[in-house]
C-alpha positions as CSV (number, residue, x, y, z in Angstrom):
1,X,61.5,134.3,138.0
2,X,63.3,131.3,139.3
3,X,67.1,131.4,140.1
4,X,68.9,133.4,137.4
5,X,72.4,134.8,137.1
6,X,74.1,137.6,135.2
7,X,77.3,136.9,133.7
8,X,79.2,138.8,136.4
9,X,77.5,136.5,139.0
10,X,78.7,133.4,137.3
11,X,82.2,135.0,136.6
12,X,82.6,135.8,140.3
13,X,81.2,132.5,141.6
14,X,83.5,130.3,139.4
15,X,86.4,132.9,139.3
16,X,86.2,133.2,135.5
17,X,86.5,136.1,133.4
18,X,83.3,137.1,131.3
19,X,85.2,136.4,128.2
20,X,85.7,132.7,129.3
21,X,81.8,132.5,130.0
22,X,81.0,134.1,126.6
23,X,83.4,131.5,125.0
24,X,81.5,128.6,126.6
25,X,78.5,130.0,125.3
26,X,79.9,130.2,121.7
27,X,80.8,126.5,122.2
28,X,77.1,125.7,122.9
29,X,77.7,124.9,126.5
30,X,75.7,127.7,128.0
31,X,72.4,129.1,126.5
32,X,71.4,132.3,128.3
33,X,68.3,134.1,127.6
34,X,68.8,137.6,126.1
35,X,67.1,140.7,127.5
36,X,67.4,144.3,127.1
37,X,68.2,146.7,124.2
38,X,69.1,144.4,121.2
39,X,69.4,141.5,123.6
40,X,72.8,142.6,125.0
41,X,72.0,141.5,128.6
42,X,72.6,137.7,129.2
43,X,70.5,136.2,131.9
44,X,71.6,132.5,132.9
45,X,69.5,130.0,134.4
46,X,70.1,127.4,137.1
47,X,70.5,124.9,134.2
48,X,73.3,127.2,132.8
49,X,75.0,127.4,136.2
50,X,75.0,123.7,136.6
51,X,76.2,123.1,133.0
52,X,79.1,125.7,133.7
53,X,80.0,123.7,137.0
54,X,80.1,120.4,135.0
55,X,82.2,122.0,132.1
56,X,84.8,123.3,134.8
57,X,84.8,119.8,136.4
58,X,85.3,118.1,133.1
59,X,88.1,120.5,132.2
60,X,89.8,119.5,135.7
61,X,89.6,116.0,134.6
62,X,91.4,116.9,131.2
63,X,88.5,116.5,128.9
64,X,88.3,118.7,126.0
65,X,85.4,121.2,125.8
66,X,83.8,119.1,123.0
67,X,83.9,115.9,125.0
68,X,82.5,117.9,128.0
69,X,79.6,119.3,125.9
70,X,79.0,115.7,124.6
71,X,78.6,114.4,128.0
72,X,76.8,117.3,129.5
73,X,74.3,117.1,126.5
74,X,73.6,113.5,127.1
75,X,72.7,114.2,130.9
76,X,70.5,117.0,129.5
77,X,68.5,114.7,127.4
78,X,65.7,112.4,128.7
79,X,67.3,109.4,127.3
80,X,68.5,106.2,129.1
81,X,70.8,106.8,132.0
82,X,72.7,103.6,131.0
83,X,73.5,105.2,127.7
84,X,74.7,108.3,129.3
85,X,76.9,106.5,131.7
86,X,78.5,104.2,129.2
87,X,79.4,107.3,127.0
88,X,80.9,109.0,130.2
89,X,82.8,105.8,131.0
90,X,84.2,105.4,127.4
91,X,85.5,108.9,127.6
92,X,87.0,108.4,130.9
93,X,88.7,105.1,130.0
94,X,90.2,106.8,127.0
95,X,91.2,109.8,128.9
96,X,92.8,107.5,131.7
97,X,94.9,105.6,129.1
98,X,96.2,109.1,127.6
99,X,97.2,110.2,131.0
100,X,98.8,106.8,131.8
101,X,100.9,107.2,128.5
102,X,101.8,110.7,129.4
103,X,102.9,109.5,132.8
104,X,105.0,106.8,131.6
105,X,106.7,109.3,129.2
106,X,107.2,111.7,132.1
107,X,108.8,108.7,134.2
108,X,111.2,107.9,131.4
109,X,112.1,111.4,130.9
110,X,112.7,111.9,134.6
111,X,115.0,108.8,134.7
112,X,117.0,110.2,131.8
113,X,117.4,113.5,133.7
114,X,118.3,111.7,136.7
115,X,121.0,109.7,134.8
116,X,122.5,113.0,133.3
117,X,122.4,114.5,136.7
118,X,124.4,111.7,138.2
119,X,126.9,111.7,135.3
120,X,127.4,115.6,135.6
121,X,128.0,115.3,139.4
122,X,130.5,112.4,138.8
123,X,132.3,114.7,136.1
124,X,132.2,117.7,138.4
125,X,133.8,115.7,141.4
126,X,136.7,114.5,139.0
127,X,137.3,118.1,137.8
128,X,137.1,119.4,141.3
129,X,139.5,116.8,142.5
130,X,142.1,117.8,139.9
131,X,141.9,121.3,141.0
């Protein structure tokens, strides 16, 4: 049989729990073969391993699992690469804009904290001067 992996193999390789891998399976990201009594054993293919690696990369980029699945499914299909790349680019552009908005909000929040910090230091200096 070609390269196959157990759920434990993948969990160890990617530092995940088996529960997380089963969740990705429930989301349709992985499609292992079922073997053994009542199909209780999962056998993952090299394709599943690649899909898991791509899913984790997408998560690190901050994409939702739904977005990750959509993009990974596009790469799985024999369709035009241009379509796949445009979709990926569209998702990345939207995600970048969201991150930039979050960063702007964080910068504003940080500036406000700095102002309060400065005000508190100034008040503390006055209080300590009086004592």
